N, C-alpha and C positions, 0 to 999 in steps of 0.2 A: 503494499499500500505507499510505503513511503517513497519508494523509486517511482512508483505511478503519479504520485503527488510532485515530486521533484521535477519529473519531465513535463507536467502540466504547467509548473511554475515557470521553467525556463522558457515554454513557448509562449506564456502570457506576457514574460518580461521582453521578448524579443520583438513581438508582433506590433506593441505600441512605439511609435517612434520616440515619444517623450521618455519613456523608460529605458529605451535602448541607449539614448544620447546619454542620460544621466549615469548609465553603467560605463560607458567610454570615457566621457570627459576627464574624469579624475586622473584616468592612466595618460591620458594627453597632456594634461598639466604636469603630470610627474615627468614626461619627457621634455616639455619646455623647460622646467625647473632645472633638470640635469643639464641641459644646453647652457641656461644661464650661467650655473655654476661652473661648468666646464670652461666657458669662455670668460670667467671671471668677471661677469657683469655685475653679479651681487657678490658681496664678501663681507667680513666682518658680522656686524649684528643684523644687516641685511639678510645673509646667508641664515642666519639663525630663525629669523622670522619665516623665510622660505621653508625652511627645513622644518618648522611648527606646522605651518600651512599644509605641506604636503602630507604630514602625519594624520592632520584632521580632516582633509578633504573628502575623503572616501567615506568615512562614517557619516557625515552629513549629507553627502549627495545620494549614497546608497539608502540613507533612511528617508529622503525625499522620493526615490524610485519605490521603494518599498510602501510609502504612503500612497503614492498615485496608483499602485497596483490595488490597494485595498480599495481605493475609490472607484477604481473600474469594476471591481467585484460588486460594490453597492450599487452602482448604475446600471449593471447586469442582472442585479437582483440574485447573484449568486449567495448571497447570505441566506436568503429565504430557501432557496433549494438545499443549501447545508444543513438547514435546521431539520428537515424532514428527511435527512439522509442518516445513515448509521455513524457518520463521522461528526464528532463535536465540533460546533462552530469556535470554540475558543481553541481548540486543537489545530484547526484549521488556520485560523488567525495567527496563532504564535508558529505554526510550522512555516508560514510565508516569511513571517517576521525573521525567524532563526535561520531560514534559506538565505535570505538576503544579508543577514548579519555575516553568515559564513563567507558569502562574497566580498563582504566589505573587508572582511579581516584578511582575505587574501590578495585584495587590492592594495590595502594599506600596507601590507607586509612588502609588496612589490614596489610600490612607491617609494618607500622609505630606503628600501635597499638599492633601487635603480637609481634614484637621485645620487646616491654616495654622499650627500650632505651631513649624515651623523656616521660617526664610527663607532660602532658598536656590535657586540655579537649577534648571530642570529636570533638566540633566545631572548634577549633583550629587545630586539626589534620585534618579535612576537607579542611581547608582554604590552607594548606600545600599541601593536596594532589591535591586540584583543580589547584594550582599555577604550582607545580611539573609536571603534566600531559600536561600541555602546551606544554612541550617539543615533544608532540605525533604529533599535526599537523606540527610543525616546522619540525623535523626528517622526518616525512614522505613525505612531500612536497619537501625539499632538496635532498632526495633520488631520486626521480622520476623526478626533474629538471635536473639532472646532469647523470643519470643513464639510458641507454637503453634496458639493460637486467640484469638478477640476477648476474652475475659475476660484471658487473659495479656497480651494486646496492650493493654487499657486500664491494667493496672497498670505495664506497662512506658513507656506514655505519660505516666503520672504522675510517674515516677522521673525521664525525660528533662526533665520540665517544672521539675524542680528547678533545670536550668541556666538558665532565664530570671532567676531570683533573682540569680545571679551579676552580670551586667551592672548590676543596680540597686546592688548593693554597690559595685561599680566605679564607680558614677557619682559617689560621694561623696569619691573621691581622685583627686587630680590629680598626685600624688608617684608614688614608686617602688611604693607599696603597692598602686596598681592592679593591677600584675602578679601579685598573688595571685589575681585573679580572671579572668586572661587565659586560663584553660584552657576557659572556656565559649565556645563557638562564638560567640554573639551578642555578647559583650564589643567585638569590635572593631568592629562596625557602631554599638553603642552609644556607642562613645568618638566614633566619627566624627560622630554626632549631636551628642555633647556639645560638640565642637570647633566645629560648625556653629554651636550657641547661644551660645557663648562668644567667638566669632570677634572681635567688637568690643573687648571688654576685653582679649582675646590681643594684638590688633594695637596697642592702646593701653600695652601693657607693664604692666598690671595683673595679668594671670594667665599662668602657664606652664602648658603641658602637655608630656608627655614627646615626642609626635609630633605631625605636622600631619595634616590631613584626609586627604591622599591617601596619608600612610605607614600610617594606621590601616586606610586601604581596602586598599592592596596587600599590607601583612602578613597583613591579615584573611583576604581571597581565598586566599592561598598556606597559611596555617594550615589553613582550613576544607577546601581540597581534601586535605590529608593526612589530616584527619579522616574526609573521606567515603571515601578510599582504606582506611584502616584499617576503617573500619565494614563497607564492602563485602567486605573478606576475612573479617572476623568473620561476616558474612552467608552468604557462601559455605561457609565451613568448618561453621558450625552447621545448614545445609541439605544439605550434602553436594552441591554443586553444581560 
């Protein structure tokens, strides 16, 4: 059953031009980022910001993709069909979200590795990818909590996109001011990236950060799971599920 659902989901994502573009454009931006870094167009703090954005883009974009896929299902009355089938509607929704989350993890890992902006082990890249991609379920659920159609979904997507600006702001603060930006789901992955970039200076004692790499990852996962739970409850309430 899982394999059948996976095949069905791939067909759904590919057939819609908007979701197909959302699937590809983070990878294209990763290629652009690599080119800019190789050509030394960006360096210093600018390269750090680029590296952080590369780490965050896939989670946000794939979350929007999952959100619009769910909106398509609602427009096509798939939810109503699922409710009278042996498959639980909640299982169906979470399968779709988990499937796109996995794609986001793979894409995020590839982008970070491919750009080469951050020197770290494959294991640490995977941790950042897993954390950054938690934006996927949060974004998908929020879009479907407040949007009834694709037009409203696009507006909601732009509103949630504002949250990507906060990690950029937090990047320029290493003291307690960084917590002003910690409300954003991507803040924690962004700070883990920043720690990886600054680790040589941190180890040399020239720079201090509030937490270490694994603390940013651990707290970030916990915080994002809380946001995911809240988003799902809002989604259920607004859709009478």
